[in-house]
C-alpha positions as CSV (number, residue, x, y, z in Angstrom):
1,M,45.0,48.0,21.0
2,G,46.2,50.5,18.4
3,R,46.0,54.2,18.8
4,G,43.6,55.6,16.3
5,R,43.0,59.2,15.6
6,F,40.0,60.6,17.4
7,Y,37.5,62.4,15.2
8,M,34.5,64.4,16.5
9,T,31.1,63.6,15.1
10,E,29.2,66.2,13.2
11,S,26.9,66.8,16.2
12,Q,29.9,67.1,18.6
13,I,31.5,69.7,16.3
14,E,28.3,71.6,16.0
15,R,27.6,71.6,19.8
16,A,31.2,72.7,20.6
17,A,31.0,75.5,18.0
18,C,27.7,76.7,19.4
19,L,29.0,76.8,23.0
20,Y,32.0,78.7,21.8
21,A,29.9,81.2,19.8
22,K,27.7,81.7,22.9
23,S,30.8,82.3,25.0
24,V,31.9,85.2,22.7
25,G,28.4,86.8,22.6
26,M,26.9,85.3,19.5
27,L,23.6,83.6,19.0
28,A,23.5,80.2,17.1
29,Y,20.1,79.2,15.8
30,K,19.3,75.8,14.4
31,F,18.2,76.4,10.8
32,T,15.4,74.3,9.4
33,S,13.3,75.3,6.5
34,P,10.2,73.1,6.0
35,G,9.8,72.1,2.4
36,R,13.4,73.1,1.6
37,A,16.0,70.4,2.0
38,G,19.7,71.1,2.1
39,V,19.8,74.3,4.1
40,P,22.9,74.9,6.3
41,D,22.8,73.6,9.9
42,R,23.1,76.9,11.8
43,I,22.6,80.7,11.5
44,F,25.0,82.7,13.6
45,L,24.2,86.2,14.7
46,T,27.0,88.4,15.9
47,P,26.7,91.1,18.6
48,T,27.5,93.7,16.0
49,G,24.8,92.7,13.4
50,G,26.6,90.2,11.3
51,V,24.9,87.1,10.1
52,F,26.5,84.0,8.6
53,F,25.5,80.4,8.0
54,V,27.5,77.2,8.8
55,E,27.1,73.7,7.5
56,F,28.9,71.2,9.8
57,K,30.5,68.0,8.6
58,C,32.7,65.5,10.3
59,A,36.0,64.2,8.9
60,T,34.2,61.5,6.9
61,G,31.2,63.5,5.9
62,R,30.3,64.8,2.5
63,I,28.2,67.7,1.1
64,S,25.2,66.5,-0.8
65,A,24.1,68.0,-4.1
66,L,21.1,69.6,-2.4
67,Q,23.4,71.2,0.2
68,K,25.8,72.5,-2.6
69,N,22.8,74.0,-4.4
70,E,21.5,75.7,-1.2
71,I,24.9,77.1,-0.4
72,R,25.2,78.4,-3.9
73,I,21.8,80.1,-3.7
74,I,22.5,81.7,-0.3
75,R,25.9,83.0,-1.5
76,K,24.3,84.3,-4.7
77,H,22.0,86.4,-2.4
78,G,25.1,88.0,-0.8
79,H,25.3,86.0,2.4
80,D,28.3,84.1,3.9
81,V,28.1,80.3,4.2
82,H,30.9,78.2,5.6
83,V,31.4,74.5,5.6
84,V,33.5,73.4,8.5
85,W,35.0,70.0,9.1
86,D,36.3,70.2,12.6
87,F,36.0,72.4,15.7
88,N,39.2,74.3,15.1
89,Q,37.9,75.4,11.7
90,A,34.6,76.3,13.2
91,K,36.3,78.4,15.9
92,A,38.4,80.2,13.2
93,V,35.2,81.1,11.3
94,I,33.5,82.4,14.4
95,D,36.6,84.4,15.3
96,E,36.6,86.0,11.9
97,Y,33.3,87.7,12.7
98,L,34.4,89.1,16.1
């Protein structure tokens, strides 16, 4: 049996990132917006009043046209949106806001 590289699923990356955010005092809310497809997966709230959005993708994932458009709109309104592809990247984004 060959040794393949292990990749986390999108939900595993999201779960790990949310647990890490909680451990450093952040809130991580699941973001759904009825009637508006393509919104980022989570809104993170920092203990100091910061807010940022994260779209989670796994190594083989892709960003849809709807997601690209929503990210563009949110950024145009002055908010930070990050697309992360693994836990280490998610952790780095969270650490940026500490």
